[in-house]
C-alpha positions in Angstrom: 0.0 0.3 0.1 1.3 3.6 -0.7 2.6 5.3 2.6 0.4 7.9 4.2 1.6 11.2 3.0 -0.8 13.3 5.6 1.4 14.2 7.9 3.8 15.2 5.7 1.2 17.5 4.0 0.0 19.4 6.7 4.0 19.9 8.4 5.0 21.5 5.4 1.8 23.4 5.5 2.3 24.4 8.7 5.9 25.1 7.8 4.8 27.2 5.1 2.4 29.2 7.1 4.5 30.1 9.9 7.3 31.5 6.9 4.7 33.2 5.3 4.0 35.2 9.0 7.7 35.6 9.6 7.2 37.6 6.1 4.6 39.6 6.7 6.5 40.6 10.4 9.5 41.8 8.7 7.5 43.8 5.7 6.0 45.8 8.5 9.1 46.7 9.8 11.1 47.6 6.8 9.6 51.3 7.0 10.9 52.0 10.3 14.2 51.4 8.9 13.8 53.7 6.0 13.5 50.7 4.0 10.9 51.4 0.4 9.3 48.9 -1.9 10.6 49.5 -5.6 7.0 49.6 -7.2 7.3 48.0 -10.3 3.8 46.2 -11.8 3.2 48.1 -15.2 5.5 50.0 -15.5 8.5 50.3 -17.8 11.6 48.7 -17.4 14.5 50.6 -15.4 17.7 48.7 -15.7 18.5 51.3 -12.7 16.2 49.5 -10.4 15.2 46.0 -11.8 16.6 43.2 -12.9 14.7 40.9 -15.8 14.6 37.2 -15.0 12.3 36.4 -18.2 10.6 38.1 -21.3 7.2 37.0 -21.8 5.3 37.5 -25.4 1.5 38.1 -26.0 1.0 40.2 -22.6 -0.8 42.7 -24.6 1.1 45.4 -22.8 3.8 47.4 -24.7 7.2 46.1 -25.1 9.2 46.7 -21.7 6.3 47.0 -19.5 7.0 45.0 -16.4 4.7 41.9 -16.6 5.3 40.7 -13.1 7.5 41.0 -9.9 9.4 38.4 -9.6 11.3 39.2 -6.6 10.4 42.8 -5.0 13.1 44.9 -5.1 13.9 47.7 -2.3 15.6 51.3 -1.9 17.6 52.3 1.6 17.5 56.0 2.3 17.4 56.7 -1.7 19.7 53.8 -2.7 18.7 50.5 -4.2 19.4 48.1 -1.7 17.9 45.1 -3.8 17.2 45.4 -7.6 13.7 44.0 -8.3 13.5 40.9 -10.6 10.6 41.1 -13.0 9.3 39.7 -15.9 9.0 41.7 -19.1 6.7 41.9 -21.8 8.6 41.3 -25.4 
């Protein structure tokens, strides 16, 4: 008989929930450290703030428009702390 994977699924779901909760806590604290998110989605690609991880076709958007933010980017006191990783329309 196949192994019972239900306990493993419950454990994985609990770990994922805990991780998501921790990320939300950190995101709430970022403004207190002068860390601001970089706005990307539906904006023109800006190589000074963003890194392209994928070029997507048939989006209905103008070429060079950010389709999706894969990993958020941040400013810290006006300087780029981390580049946003994005998908861009072809």
